[in-house]
gemmi code that builds the backbone of each chain (N, CA, C; Angstrom):
import gemmi

chains = {
    "A": [
        ("GLN", (20.088, -27.307, -81.279), (19.116, -28.404, -81.346), (17.745, -27.856, -81.726)),
        ("SER", (17.108, -28.434, -82.761), (15.847, -27.934, -83.253), (14.716, -28.309, -82.309)),
        ("VAL", (13.670, -27.461, -82.286), (12.481, -27.741, -81.488), (11.687, -28.875, -82.131)),
        ("LEU", (11.760, -28.975, -83.474), (11.152, -30.086, -84.185), (12.247, -31.133, -84.384)),
        ("THR", (11.991, -32.339, -83.872), (13.029, -33.369, -83.847), (12.826, -34.397, -84.947)),
        ("GLN", (13.843, -34.554, -85.775), (13.853, -35.562, -86.839), (15.053, -36.481, -86.651)),
        ("PRO", (14.958, -37.722, -87.127), (16.160, -38.570, -87.109), (17.184, -37.995, -88.086)),
        ("PRO", (18.464, -38.014, -87.731), (19.475, -37.427, -88.626), (19.565, -38.131, -89.971)),
        ("SER", (19.340, -39.449, -89.978), (19.479, -40.182, -91.230), (18.604, -41.421, -91.227)),
        ("VAL", (18.211, -41.817, -92.427), (17.523, -43.088, -92.653), (18.066, -43.652, -93.950)),
        ("SER", (18.018, -44.970, -94.069), (18.472, -45.591, -95.310), (17.621, -46.813, -95.607)),
        ("THR", (17.461, -47.084, -96.885), (16.720, -48.255, -97.301), (17.095, -48.588, -98.738)),
        ("ALA", (16.550, -49.673, -99.242), (16.906, -50.141, -100.578), (15.946, -49.596, -101.627)),
        ("PRO", (16.377, -49.538, -102.879), (15.480, -49.109, -103.961), (14.226, -49.965, -103.999)),
        ("GLY", (13.075, -49.282, -104.253), (11.808, -49.988, -104.347), (11.095, -50.160, -103.024)),
        ("GLN", (11.806, -49.914, -101.934), (11.204, -50.080, -100.613), (10.486, -48.816, -100.176)),
        ("LYS", (9.944, -48.875, -98.941), (9.243, -47.746, -98.349), (10.027, -47.247, -97.140)),
        ("VAL", (9.930, -45.930, -96.891), (10.568, -45.363, -95.709), (9.634, -44.346, -95.064)),
        ("THR", (9.755, -44.197, -93.761), (9.030, -43.146, -93.059), (10.029, -42.289, -92.289)),
        ("ILE", (9.757, -40.990, -92.264), (10.587, -40.028, -91.540), (9.700, -39.313, -90.535)),
        ("SER", (10.090, -39.337, -89.287), (9.278, -38.749, -88.233), (9.720, -37.327, -87.904)),
        ("CYS", (8.784, -36.579, -87.341), (9.029, -35.197, -86.920), (8.232, -34.991, -85.637)),
        ("SER", (8.941, -34.803, -84.542), (8.282, -34.687, -83.242), (8.359, -33.261, -82.726)),
        ("GLY", (7.225, -32.762, -82.249), (7.185, -31.391, -81.749), (6.402, -31.289, -80.457)),
        ("SER", (5.603, -30.235, -80.356), (4.823, -30.002, -79.144), (3.461, -29.410, -79.508)),
        ("SER", (2.678, -29.125, -78.480), (1.329, -28.596, -78.709), (1.360, -27.204, -79.322)),
        ("SER", (2.453, -26.470, -79.143), (2.502, -25.106, -79.684), (2.871, -25.080, -81.162)),
        ("ASN", (3.336, -26.179, -81.679), (3.672, -26.206, -83.107), (2.886, -27.312, -83.816)),
        ("ILE", (3.410, -28.508, -83.906), (2.727, -29.572, -84.644), (1.336, -29.853, -84.073)),
        ("GLY", (1.209, -29.816, -82.758), (-0.061, -30.177, -82.138), (-1.225, -29.304, -82.548)),
        ("ASN", (-0.981, -28.048, -82.895), (-2.078, -27.137, -83.207), (-1.895, -26.344, -84.495)),
        ("ASN", (-0.942, -26.741, -85.297), (-0.710, -26.058, -86.567), (-0.379, -27.066, -87.660)),
        ("TYR", (-0.502, -26.612, -88.907), (-0.225, -27.497, -90.030), (1.272, -27.775, -90.163)),
        ("VAL", (1.552, -28.972, -90.689), (2.925, -29.384, -90.944), (3.184, -29.415, -92.446)),
        ("SER", (4.368, -28.956, -92.830), (4.833, -29.049, -94.212), (6.091, -29.891, -94.244)),
        ("TRP", (6.351, -30.461, -95.413), (7.581, -31.237, -95.623), (8.265, -30.719, -96.891)),
        ("TYR", (9.594, -30.659, -96.829), (10.398, -30.163, -97.935), (11.487, -31.168, -98.273)),
        ("GLN", (11.782, -31.270, -99.566), (12.879, -32.096, -100.066), (13.988, -31.178, -100.571)),
        ("GLN", (15.209, -31.427, -100.133), (16.337, -30.654, -100.639), (17.362, -31.600, -101.254)),
        ("LEU", (17.367, -31.642, -102.571), (18.367, -32.426, -103.286), (19.725, -31.740, -103.139)),
        ("PRO", (20.807, -32.499, -103.235), (22.145, -31.910, -103.032), (22.385, -30.693, -103.913)),
        ("GLY", (22.804, -29.600, -103.274), (23.161, -28.393, -103.996), (22.006, -27.599, -104.556)),
        ("THR", (20.769, -27.903, -104.130), (19.610, -27.182, -104.662), (18.791, -26.576, -103.536)),
        ("ALA", (17.821, -25.755, -103.916), (16.926, -25.149, -102.943), (15.881, -26.169, -102.476)),
        ("PRO", (15.310, -25.950, -101.299), (14.226, -26.835, -100.842), (13.034, -26.787, -101.790)),
        ("LYS", (12.277, -27.883, -101.784), (11.092, -28.021, -102.626), (9.953, -28.515, -101.749)),
        ("LEU", (8.779, -27.880, -101.872), (7.628, -28.279, -101.070), (7.086, -29.620, -101.536)),
        ("LEU", (6.999, -30.567, -100.611), (6.474, -31.901, -100.912), (5.064, -32.103, -100.369)),
        ("ILE", (4.835, -31.642, -99.160), (3.571, -31.849, -98.453), (3.227, -30.554, -97.716)),
        ("TYR", (1.954, -30.159, -97.757), (1.497, -29.029, -96.948), (0.196, -29.413, -96.247)),
        ("ASP", (-0.159, -28.645, -95.260), (-1.379, -28.920, -94.482), (-1.438, -30.380, -94.033)),
        ("ASN", (-0.337, -30.860, -93.538), (-0.165, -32.212, -92.970), (-0.111, -33.327, -93.996)),
        ("ASN", (-0.970, -33.274, -95.012), (-1.096, -34.448, -95.876), (-1.459, -34.132, -97.321)),
        ("LYS", (-1.355, -32.888, -97.729), (-1.716, -32.502, -99.101), (-0.457, -32.357, -99.963)),
        ("ARG", (-0.569, -32.788, -101.208), (0.559, -32.703, -102.135), (0.324, -31.589, -103.160)),
        ("PRO", (1.330, -30.731, -103.361), (1.213, -29.743, -104.448), (1.132, -30.469, -105.785)),
        ("SER", (0.587, -29.785, -106.779), (0.526, -30.395, -108.099), (1.942, -30.730, -108.584)),
        ("GLY", (2.070, -31.904, -109.191), (3.365, -32.335, -109.696), (4.140, -33.232, -108.747)),
        ("ILE", (3.700, -33.317, -107.491), (4.365, -34.213, -106.542), (3.687, -35.584, -106.639)),
        ("PRO", (4.454, -36.627, -106.942), (3.830, -37.953, -107.120), (3.245, -38.491, -105.824)),
        ("ASP", (2.257, -39.390, -105.979), (1.579, -39.931, -104.802), (2.432, -40.949, -104.052)),
        ("ARG", (3.672, -41.127, -104.474), (4.616, -41.930, -103.679), (4.945, -41.229, -102.363)),
        ("PHE", (4.716, -39.914, -102.335), (4.982, -39.113, -101.144), (3.670, -38.879, -100.400)),
        ("SER", (3.669, -39.108, -99.085), (2.469, -38.907, -98.285), (2.850, -38.326, -96.937)),
        ("GLY", (1.890, -37.655, -96.319), (2.119, -37.076, -95.005), (0.982, -37.399, -94.074)),
        ("SER", (1.303, -37.488, -92.789), (0.275, -37.725, -91.781), (0.689, -37.024, -90.498)),
        ("LYS", (-0.312, -36.831, -89.622), (-0.043, -36.182, -88.334), (-0.902, -36.841, -87.268)),
        ("SER", (-0.309, -37.035, -86.097), (-1.044, -37.556, -84.959), (-0.518, -36.874, -83.708)),
        ("GLY", (-1.385, -36.127, -83.041), (-0.970, -35.405, -81.846), (0.136, -34.413, -82.141)),
        ("THR", (1.272, -34.597, -81.500), (2.393, -33.664, -81.670), (3.502, -34.245, -82.540)),
        ("SER", (3.159, -35.234, -83.358), (4.146, -35.815, -84.270), (3.584, -35.906, -85.678)),
        ("ALA", (4.476, -35.805, -86.640), (4.111, -35.935, -88.043), (5.054, -36.924, -88.708)),
        ("THR", (4.583, -37.480, -89.818), (5.368, -38.487, -90.521), (5.290, -38.259, -92.023)),
        ("LEU", (6.443, -38.345, -92.661), (6.526, -38.335, -94.124), (6.775, -39.764, -94.566)),
        ("GLY", (5.984, -40.237, -95.525), (6.177, -41.560, -96.088), (6.558, -41.477, -97.553)),
        ("ILE", (7.472, -42.317, -97.952), (7.881, -42.385, -99.357), (7.905, -43.848, -99.752)),
        ("THR", (7.162, -44.191, -100.806), (7.142, -45.562, -101.300), (7.882, -45.653, -102.633)),
        ("GLY", (8.169, -46.886, -103.054), (8.838, -47.088, -104.332), (10.114, -46.266, -104.455)),
        ("LEU", (10.967, -46.349, -103.442), (12.139, -45.482, -103.385), (13.044, -45.637, -104.600)),
        ("GLN", (13.558, -44.484, -105.048), (14.470, -44.419, -106.183), (15.754, -43.732, -105.727)),
        ("THR", (16.821, -43.972, -106.439), (18.078, -43.311, -106.076), (17.938, -41.798, -106.186)),
        ("GLY", (17.059, -41.345, -107.057), (16.833, -39.911, -107.195), (16.125, -39.284, -106.011)),
        ("ASP", (15.644, -40.100, -105.072), (15.005, -39.585, -103.855), (16.033, -39.275, -102.773)),
        ("GLU", (17.303, -39.618, -103.007), (18.339, -39.308, -102.023), (18.430, -37.792, -101.848)),
        ("ALA", (18.164, -37.354, -100.631), (18.075, -35.920, -100.359), (17.960, -35.713, -98.858)),
        ("ASP", (17.969, -34.453, -98.465), (17.638, -34.080, -97.093), (16.163, -33.703, -97.054)),
        ("TYR", (15.475, -34.154, -96.025), (14.047, -33.891, -95.874), (13.819, -33.122, -94.569)),
        ("TYR", (13.040, -32.044, -94.670), (12.774, -31.178, -93.522), (11.277, -31.062, -93.266)),
        ("CYS", (10.883, -31.142, -92.000), (9.527, -30.776, -91.630), (9.529, -29.316, -91.196)),
        ("GLY", (8.359, -28.693, -91.270), (8.237, -27.303, -90.865), (6.853, -27.044, -90.315)),
        ("ALA", (6.765, -26.120, -89.355), (5.470, -25.761, -88.778), (5.587, -24.409, -88.077)),
        ("TRP", (4.467, -23.716, -88.015), (4.388, -22.471, -87.249), (4.316, -22.828, -85.766)),
        ("ASP", (5.041, -22.066, -84.939), (4.973, -22.244, -83.505), (4.239, -21.050, -82.903)),
        ("SER", (3.075, -21.315, -82.303), (2.219, -20.253, -81.784), (2.817, -19.565, -80.555)),
        ("SER", (3.625, -20.267, -79.790), (4.229, -19.677, -78.593), (5.431, -18.816, -78.932)),
        ("LEU", (6.263, -19.299, -79.832), (7.466, -18.583, -80.223), (7.187, -17.550, -81.318)),
        ("SER", (6.011, -17.649, -81.966), (5.667, -16.766, -83.093), (6.760, -16.802, -84.161)),
        ("THR", (7.101, -17.991, -84.561), (8.118, -18.172, -85.573), (7.845, -19.466, -86.331)),
        ("VAL", (8.378, -19.523, -87.548), (8.337, -20.776, -88.300), (9.499, -21.643, -87.825)),
        ("LEU", (9.210, -22.884, -87.529), (10.241, -23.826, -87.110), (10.464, -24.870, -88.193)),
        ("PHE", (11.709, -25.268, -88.348), (12.053, -26.393, -89.194), (12.731, -27.454, -88.332)),
        ("GLY", (12.512, -28.711, -88.718), (13.266, -29.780, -88.092), (14.716, -29.714, -88.516)),
        ("GLY", (15.555, -30.502, -87.845), (16.980, -30.482, -88.154), (17.340, -31.138, -89.475)),
        ("GLY", (16.366, -31.827, -90.073), (16.609, -32.479, -91.359), (16.977, -33.944, -91.212)),
        ("THR", (16.539, -34.732, -92.177), (16.861, -36.160, -92.230), (17.475, -36.471, -93.578)),
        ("LYS", (18.670, -37.065, -93.554), (19.329, -37.434, -94.804), (18.885, -38.822, -95.189)),
        ("LEU", (18.252, -38.931, -96.357), (17.779, -40.214, -96.874), (18.806, -40.782, -97.829)),
        ("THR", (19.226, -41.995, -97.559), (20.137, -42.717, -98.446), (19.408, -43.924, -99.006)),
        ("VAL", (19.446, -44.067, -100.321), (18.836, -45.214, -100.997), (19.978, -46.100, -101.474)),
        ("LEU", (20.180, -47.194, -100.761), (21.369, -48.031, -100.987), (21.224, -48.874, -102.238)),
    ],
    "B": [
        ("GLU", (5.302, -19.084, -115.289), (6.183, -19.853, -114.412), (6.717, -18.939, -113.302)),
        ("VAL", (6.568, -19.390, -112.072), (7.071, -18.614, -110.939), (8.598, -18.679, -110.901)),
        ("GLN", (9.207, -17.519, -110.751), (10.666, -17.462, -110.597), (11.025, -16.503, -109.479)),
        ("LEU", (11.977, -16.910, -108.674), (12.547, -16.074, -107.621), (14.055, -16.092, -107.796)),
        ("VAL", (14.647, -14.919, -107.955), (16.087, -14.836, -108.219), (16.730, -13.903, -107.209)),
        ("GLU", (17.536, -14.484, -106.315), (18.227, -13.689, -105.301), (19.539, -13.130, -105.832)),
        ("SER", (19.971, -12.028, -105.241), (21.266, -11.437, -105.554), (21.726, -10.623, -104.353)),
        ("GLY", (22.989, -10.213, -104.388), (23.500, -9.329, -103.353), (24.396, -9.985, -102.321)),
        ("GLY", (24.526, -11.309, -102.369), (25.393, -11.974, -101.411), (26.864, -11.680, -101.682)),
        ("GLY", (27.687, -12.081, -100.742), (29.126, -11.881, -100.905), (29.854, -11.976, -99.585)),
        ("LEU", (31.120, -11.572, -99.609), (31.966, -11.589, -98.417), (31.923, -10.227, -97.743)),
        ("VAL", (31.672, -10.220, -96.442), (31.603, -8.978, -95.682), (32.287, -9.199, -94.342)),
        ("GLN", (32.894, -8.137, -93.821), (33.574, -8.235, -92.530), (32.580, -8.199, -91.382)),
        ("PRO", (32.936, -8.801, -90.252), (32.060, -8.703, -89.072), (31.763, -7.243, -88.753)),
        ("GLY", (30.492, -6.976, -88.438), (30.048, -5.618, -88.180), (29.591, -4.880, -89.418)),
        ("GLY", (29.797, -5.460, -90.576), (29.437, -4.821, -91.833), (27.982, -4.999, -92.203)),
        ("SER", (27.626, -4.479, -93.378), (26.243, -4.518, -93.859), (26.184, -5.083, -95.268)),
        ("LEU", (25.015, -5.581, -95.617), (24.778, -6.132, -96.947), (23.280, -6.045, -97.201)),
        ("ARG", (22.902, -5.819, -98.458), (21.476, -5.850, -98.815), (21.248, -6.910, -99.865)),
        ("LEU", (20.356, -7.836, -99.544), (19.965, -8.878, -100.483), (18.706, -8.455, -101.221)),
        ("SER", (18.600, -8.903, -102.475), (17.405, -8.664, -103.276), (16.876, -9.987, -103.794)),
        ("CYS", (15.577, -10.022, -104.044), (14.931, -11.194, -104.627), (13.926, -10.698, -105.663)),
        ("ALA", (14.234, -10.930, -106.928), (13.358, -10.500, -108.015), (12.349, -11.601, -108.307)),
        ("ALA", (11.075, -11.249, -108.271), (10.007, -12.231, -108.432), (9.279, -12.034, -109.760)),
        ("SER", (8.797, -13.124, -110.326), (8.005, -13.065, -111.547), (7.107, -14.278, -111.633)),
        ("GLY", (6.054, -14.169, -112.446), (5.191, -15.304, -112.688), (4.002, -15.431, -111.749)),
        ("PHE", (3.833, -14.467, -110.850), (2.668, -14.482, -109.959), (2.387, -13.043, -109.521)),
        ("ILE", (1.230, -12.829, -108.903), (0.862, -11.487, -108.441), (1.608, -11.228, -107.133)),
        ("PHE", (2.769, -10.626, -107.258), (3.701, -10.478, -106.142), (3.046, -9.832, -104.922)),
        ("SER", (2.261, -8.805, -105.134), (1.709, -8.034, -104.016), (0.656, -8.806, -103.224)),
        ("SER", (0.227, -9.956, -103.719), (-0.806, -10.728, -103.029), (-0.248, -11.692, -101.995)),
        ("TYR", (1.052, -11.916, -102.015), (1.627, -12.979, -101.203), (2.662, -12.468, -100.211)),
        ("ALA", (2.579, -13.008, -98.984), (3.667, -12.796, -98.045), (4.919, -13.483, -98.575)),
        ("MET", (6.058, -12.901, -98.232), (7.347, -13.453, -98.647), (8.246, -13.580, -97.421)),
        ("SER", (9.046, -14.618, -97.407), (9.967, -14.853, -96.302), (11.399, -14.996, -96.795)),
        ("TRP", (12.313, -14.788, -95.875), (13.725, -15.150, -96.066), (14.009, -16.333, -95.135)),
        ("VAL", (14.660, -17.337, -95.674), (15.068, -18.520, -94.919), (16.548, -18.729, -95.199)),
        ("ARG", (17.328, -19.038, -94.173), (18.760, -19.212, -94.399), (19.218, -20.604, -93.994)),
        ("GLN", (20.380, -20.967, -94.517), (20.948, -22.287, -94.249), (22.457, -22.140, -94.113)),
        ("ALA", (22.947, -22.269, -92.890), (24.385, -22.225, -92.658), (25.044, -23.435, -93.320)),
        ("PRO", (26.314, -23.323, -93.677), (26.990, -24.425, -94.364), (26.867, -25.748, -93.608)),
        ("GLY", (26.330, -26.755, -94.274), (26.189, -28.079, -93.681), (25.121, -28.198, -92.618)),
        ("LYS", (24.298, -27.154, -92.460), (23.279, -27.145, -91.408), (21.873, -27.154, -91.997)),
        ("GLY", (20.883, -27.077, -91.102), (19.493, -27.102, -91.523), (18.947, -25.728, -91.850)),
        ("LEU", (17.639, -25.695, -92.098), (16.970, -24.463, -92.477), (16.604, -23.645, -91.245)),
        ("GLU", (16.716, -22.324, -91.367), (16.321, -21.402, -90.300), (15.516, -20.256, -90.913)),
        ("TRP", (14.271, -20.114, -90.499), (13.457, -18.980, -90.952), (14.003, -17.690, -90.368)),
        ("VAL", (14.069, -16.651, -91.184), (14.681, -15.386, -90.782), (13.651, -14.270, -90.613)),
        ("SER", (12.786, -14.103, -91.621), (11.898, -12.947, -91.578), (10.761, -13.138, -92.566)),
        ("VAL", (9.653, -12.414, -92.330), (8.488, -12.448, -93.216), (7.960, -11.031, -93.387)),
        ("ILE", (7.363, -10.777, -94.559), (6.699, -9.516, -94.810), (5.382, -9.808, -95.506)),
        ("SER", (4.331, -9.114, -95.120), (3.023, -9.312, -95.728), (3.025, -8.809, -97.169)),
        ("GLY", (1.984, -9.157, -97.896), (1.895, -8.755, -99.292), (1.921, -7.245, -99.489)),
        ("SER", (1.281, -6.550, -98.597), (1.237, -5.082, -98.689), (2.522, -4.433, -98.190)),
        ("GLY", (3.276, -5.197, -97.411), (4.490, -4.658, -96.800), (4.248, -4.027, -95.437)),
        ("GLY", (2.981, -4.022, -94.998), (2.653, -3.342, -93.753), (2.988, -4.121, -92.491)),
        ("ASP", (3.151, -5.404, -92.625), (3.453, -6.246, -91.463), (4.740, -7.026, -91.699)),
        ("THR", (5.588, -7.036, -90.683), (6.846, -7.765, -90.761), (7.086, -8.511, -89.445)),
        ("ASP", (7.923, -9.528, -89.502), (8.308, -10.241, -88.296), (9.692, -10.838, -88.525)),
        ("TYR", (10.375, -11.099, -87.415), (11.762, -11.537, -87.487), (12.048, -12.646, -86.479)),
        ("ALA", (13.005, -13.491, -86.810), (13.536, -14.435, -85.835), (14.297, -13.645, -84.776)),
        ("ASP", (14.299, -14.152, -83.560), (15.009, -13.461, -82.476), (16.481, -13.262, -82.806)),
        ("SER", (17.049, -14.202, -83.559), (18.479, -14.159, -83.849), (18.884, -12.972, -84.727)),
        ("VAL", (17.921, -12.350, -85.406), (18.254, -11.240, -86.304), (17.489, -9.960, -85.956)),
        ("LYS", (16.587, -10.043, -84.999), (15.765, -8.882, -84.646), (16.640, -7.713, -84.232)),
        ("GLY", (16.341, -6.552, -84.783), (17.113, -5.361, -84.474), (18.316, -5.151, -85.370)),
        ("ARG", (18.680, -6.160, -86.146), (19.840, -6.058, -87.044), (19.425, -6.152, -88.513)),
        ("PHE", (18.399, -6.933, -88.805), (17.952, -7.138, -90.181), (16.619, -6.409, -90.386)),
        ("THR", (16.411, -5.937, -91.618), (15.149, -5.297, -91.981), (14.670, -5.849, -93.318)),
        ("ILE", (13.455, -6.372, -93.311), (12.847, -6.886, -94.545), (11.967, -5.793, -95.138)),
        ("SER", (11.946, -5.722, -96.455), (11.086, -4.751, -97.128), (10.764, -5.283, -98.517)),
        ("ARG", (9.855, -4.611, -99.196), (9.489, -5.023, -100.545), (9.062, -3.806, -101.342)),
        ("ASP", (9.255, -3.879, -102.657), (8.787, -2.860, -103.582), (7.865, -3.569, -104.559)),
        ("ASN", (6.570, -3.453, -104.337), (5.619, -4.185, -105.166), (5.568, -3.633, -106.597)),
        ("SER", (6.004, -2.406, -106.803), (6.036, -1.857, -108.158), (7.170, -2.481, -108.969)),
        ("LYS", (8.165, -3.003, -108.258), (9.301, -3.636, -108.921), (9.321, -5.158, -108.730)),
        ("ASN", (8.293, -5.690, -108.062), (8.230, -7.130, -107.781), (9.523, -7.633, -107.142)),
        ("THR", (9.990, -6.909, -106.166), (11.274, -7.223, -105.551), (11.190, -7.204, -104.028)),
        ("LEU", (11.804, -8.196, -103.423), (11.901, -8.354, -101.976), (13.338, -8.026, -101.573)),
        ("TYR", (13.489, -7.430, -100.396), (14.819, -7.058, -99.915), (15.059, -7.566, -98.494)),
        ("LEU", (16.331, -7.704, -98.154), (16.735, -7.955, -96.774), (17.980, -7.118, -96.499)),
        ("GLN", (17.823, -6.084, -95.682), (18.943, -5.269, -95.264), (19.539, -5.887, -94.013)),
        ("MET", (20.813, -6.237, -94.088), (21.472, -6.919, -92.979), (22.582, -6.020, -92.441)),
        ("ASN", (22.444, -5.601, -91.189), (23.443, -4.761, -90.528), (24.085, -5.513, -89.370)),
        ("SER", (25.192, -4.980, -88.874), (25.894, -5.564, -87.723), (26.075, -7.069, -87.897)),
        ("LEU", (26.571, -7.440, -89.049), (26.680, -8.863, -89.374), (27.703, -9.572, -88.496)),
        ("ARG", (27.387, -10.817, -88.181), (28.226, -11.655, -87.326), (28.645, -12.902, -88.091)),
        ("ALA", (29.664, -13.572, -87.601), (30.113, -14.800, -88.258), (28.994, -15.823, -88.350)),
        ("GLU", (28.133, -15.849, -87.348), (27.043, -16.840, -87.325), (25.928, -16.518, -88.313)),
        ("ASP", (26.020, -15.379, -88.997), (25.068, -15.055, -90.062), (25.504, -15.650, -91.396)),
        ("THR", (26.681, -16.248, -91.439), (27.162, -16.890, -92.668), (26.214, -18.010, -93.073)),
        ("ALA", (25.672, -17.909, -94.273), (24.668, -18.874, -94.728), (24.294, -18.592, -96.169)),
        ("VAL", (23.619, -19.554, -96.773), (22.901, -19.307, -98.015), (21.532, -18.757, -97.626)),
        ("TYR", (21.169, -17.641, -98.224), (19.889, -16.993, -97.943), (18.934, -17.237, -99.107)),
        ("TYR", (17.775, -17.822, -98.786), (16.744, -18.087, -99.783), (15.566, -17.145, -99.559)),
        ("CYS", (15.002, -16.640, -100.646), (13.682, -16.025, -100.526), (12.655, -17.101, -100.873)),
        ("ALA", (11.509, -17.033, -100.209), (10.496, -18.070, -100.371), (9.115, -17.440, -100.378)),
        ("LYS", (8.265, -17.924, -101.270), (6.900, -17.405, -101.435), (5.942, -18.224, -100.584)),
        ("ASP", (5.067, -17.542, -99.862), (4.034, -18.267, -99.132), (3.084, -18.935, -100.118)),
        ("ARG", (2.552, -20.095, -99.716), (1.728, -20.861, -100.638), (0.370, -20.216, -100.908)),
        ("THR", (-0.158, -19.485, -99.921), (-1.487, -18.908, -100.097), (-1.462, -17.410, -99.829)),
        ("VAL", (-2.537, -16.738, -100.164), (-2.633, -15.294, -99.924), (-2.974, -14.972, -98.482)),
        ("THR", (-3.262, -16.018, -97.681), (-3.621, -15.780, -96.284), (-2.539, -16.256, -95.326)),
        ("THR", (-1.296, -16.332, -95.771), (-0.136, -16.700, -94.944), (-0.302, -18.068, -94.290)),
        ("SER", (0.084, -19.069, -95.053), (-0.047, -20.450, -94.602), (1.175, -20.946, -93.843)),
        ("TRP", (2.280, -20.191, -93.911), (3.544, -20.605, -93.310), (4.090, -21.880, -93.961)),
        ("SER", (3.661, -22.168, -95.188), (4.338, -23.166, -96.014), (4.762, -22.470, -97.294)),
        ("PHE", (5.880, -22.878, -97.857), (6.525, -22.118, -98.923), (6.595, -22.959, -100.189)),
        ("ASP", (5.867, -22.519, -101.227), (5.756, -23.349, -102.416), (6.790, -23.038, -103.494)),
        ("TYR", (7.446, -21.900, -103.422), (8.522, -21.596, -104.363), (9.679, -20.956, -103.613)),
        ("TRP", (10.888, -21.371, -103.995), (12.109, -20.883, -103.386), (13.047, -20.389, -104.478)),
        ("GLY", (13.837, -19.389, -104.158), (14.889, -18.976, -105.062), (16.053, -19.949, -105.005)),
        ("GLN", (17.074, -19.661, -105.790), (18.246, -20.549, -105.837), (19.215, -20.281, -104.689)),
        ("GLY", (19.014, -19.165, -104.002), (19.847, -18.841, -102.845), (21.032, -17.962, -103.200)),
        ("THR", (21.461, -17.153, -102.234), (22.652, -16.338, -102.389), (23.485, -16.482, -101.122)),
        ("LEU", (24.789, -16.688, -101.299), (25.676, -16.983, -100.173), (26.198, -15.701, -99.552)),
        ("VAL", (26.033, -15.606, -98.243), (26.591, -14.516, -97.458), (27.664, -15.092, -96.549)),
        ("THR", (28.866, -14.559, -96.656), (29.975, -15.009, -95.823), (30.471, -13.838, -94.987)),
        ("VAL", (30.432, -14.000, -93.671), (30.891, -12.949, -92.756), (32.213, -13.402, -92.156)),
        ("SER", (33.268, -12.739, -92.560), (34.604, -13.147, -92.126), (35.591, -12.000, -92.311)),
        ("SER", (36.582, -11.962, -91.462), (37.631, -10.953, -91.590), (38.806, -11.503, -92.394)),
    ],
}
model = gemmi.Model(1)
for chain_id, residues in chains.items():
    chain = gemmi.Chain(chain_id)
    for i, (resn, *xyz) in enumerate(residues, 1):
        res = gemmi.Residue()
        res.name, res.seqid = resn, gemmi.SeqId(i, " ")
        for name, pos in zip(("N", "CA", "C"), xyz):
            atom = gemmi.Atom()
            atom.name, atom.element = name, gemmi.Element(name[0])
            atom.pos, atom.b_iso = gemmi.Position(*pos), 0.0
            res.add_atom(atom)
        chain.add_residue(res)
    model.add_chain(chain)
structure = gemmi.Structure()
structure.add_model(model)
structure.setup_entities()
């Protein structure tokens, strides 16, 4: 069981919006930056969001990140079938001195 | 264009050893910390190890401490992971990943394609 908790799956229709939560503690999300990664089937992870809410160049503004206390949220608007993937949150844990990843959330666009 | 290309994976017996390599290009390799992250079949991501740009500082997940050794050759732009005393639970795809900044941000902006390590008799 991961220290960063994500829902195992979410689903929604094309064109809609979805949010994916990531819950942690004061030693990780509460006091460190959160990143989000997208992993399309059979491929390596791709950085979507860093420093809680910043997008690397080339990532569309349909993807957004936010953080409040010990939880973070990834938002995706205008969902497309090509967004079907596993999404992972990640953060440094100051107590464990390790990088933590959430268990991943499988997004299905019906 | 940044590229990370892993190699060295394969089938190994429990208790055996394997060395993974990650050839980097398209950025100033010696300026960035590099990590190994693994993913067991059908499972999530697990950070394994990190090495500073100079190679002077390293750290490991508890699950591999004492068995795995990370290193780098900045003259060859190559990252390594020496894996000893391998266990079945080490079976995974191993990715090398570049830190996003030169000051170790713990977010990874480029990943290799991964190399599969299977530990089985």
